[in-house]
N, C-alpha and C positions, 0 to 999 in steps of 0.2 A: 152793741156791747151787752154782754150777759150780766144778768142780775146776780149779785154775789149773796150767798147765804152762809153765815158763819155758824159752824156747829162745833160743839166740844167733841173731839174725836181723838182716839188713840190709834196708834198703828195697828193694822189687822194682825191678829195672832191666832192662827188655827181656825178650827171649825166654828167656834163661838162667834168670832167677828165676821166670818163669811156669812153665817146665818143672820147676824145683825144687819149686814149690808143688804141682803135679800129682803129682809123685813122692811128696811127703809125704802127700797125700790118699790115694793108692792104697796106699802101703805101710802107713800107719797105719790105713786103712780103718775097721774096726769097733772098733779099740782105744781110740777116744776117745768111746765112746758111753755110758759109765757115769757117772751123777751120783753124787757122794758120798752115801752113806747109803741108796742104793736097792739092791734085790735084782736079781740077774741073772735074765733070762728063763729059763724052764724048758725051752725048745725045745733040742734037741741042736744042737751046733755044725754049721754047714753046712746046717741045715734050710731056710734061705731060698734056697739055691742053686737056680737054675732051669735047665732044659735048653734053653730057648729064650731069645733075646735079649729083655730087658724092653722095654716100650713107653715111649719117652721122653715121650709125652703124659701119662703118670701124674704127671709132675713139675708139670704145669700146675695152678695154683691159688694161693690166698692161704694163706701159711704163717705161723703165729704163733710167736714165740719166747717161751714162757711166763714166763721169768725176767725179762723186761723190757718186754714188749709190742711188741717190734720186729716188723715185718711184711716178709716176703720175698714179693713177688707175682711169680710166674712166669706171664707172659701167653701165651707160646708157646715150643715147643721144636722146632727144625727138624732134619731128618735129617742136616745137616752139622755138628751139635754146637753150634749157636748157640742162646742163650736170649734172649728179650725179658723183662727183669726190672726191677721197681721195688723200692726198699727204703725203708722209712719208719720214723722214730724220733721223734715221730710224723710229722714233716714229711718230705718227700722228700729223700733223700740220693742224690747222683749215682752211678750204677753205670757204671764205666768199661768193664768187661768181664764177660761172663757166658757160661759154656759148660757143656756136659754131655759126659760120656764114658761108654761102657759097657766094663766090664772084668770078665771072669770071671762074666758073667751078672748083674752089679750095675750100677746107675746111680750116677754121681757128678756133683755140681754144684760148680762153682767160680765164685765171684763176687768181683770186685775193686771196692772203693769208692774214689772219689777226690772228696773234698769237705772242707770245713772240719771239723776234728777226725776226719777219716777219710782221711788221706793214704796210700792204699795198703793199707788194712785189707782182709782177705780172709776169705771163708768157704770151707771145704772140707767138703762134706757128702756123705754116702751116703744114698740112698733106701732105707729099710727097708720092703720090700713088706708083710710080715706086720703091721707096726704102722702102716703108712701115715704114716711120719715121715721127716724129714730129720735125720740125726744126724752130728756131726763136730766140727770145730774152727773157732774164730774167732780170727784174728790181729788184735789191736788195735794198729795201727801207732804211735799216739801213746805208749802205755804200753810198747810192744815186748813184749807178753805174749800168750800163746795160752790160750784157754779152751775147755773142752768145752761144746758147745751142742746143742740140739735144737729143731726146729720141728715143730709139729703143724698139720695141715691145718685151716683154718677151714671150718666147715660153711656152705653157702649159706643165706642168710636168706630 
């Protein structure tokens, strides 16, 4: 079960709120990656830091959110920060915006959903190279609540 974090939040409106969401993702970074009742990894802090920029193509794949069966399918990641993304629960949910950014040798993914029951819900995720996971937060716009989440890569069949 994911730990819930309550935030005072208004619905995203234009560039200002999109920048606010990115700031939240980058500042919170790996602070939202611990599920309640799980142990911390034994690797030293900063062990995942890389001296070269990570490859955005590592983001491409089908990612499963184990706590609910949600699928984030990243089909492509272009050098200008754009992502071609599908989101499924289990049916397709419209993805209004999807981008990636590299900061301090880490890759971050931001996805905004715009659909029935998803009016501006967002994912802010960090790619964890060593674990090959996407870890971060999900803002559920209907409930106005934020949850810690993780996605694991689905293996090719």
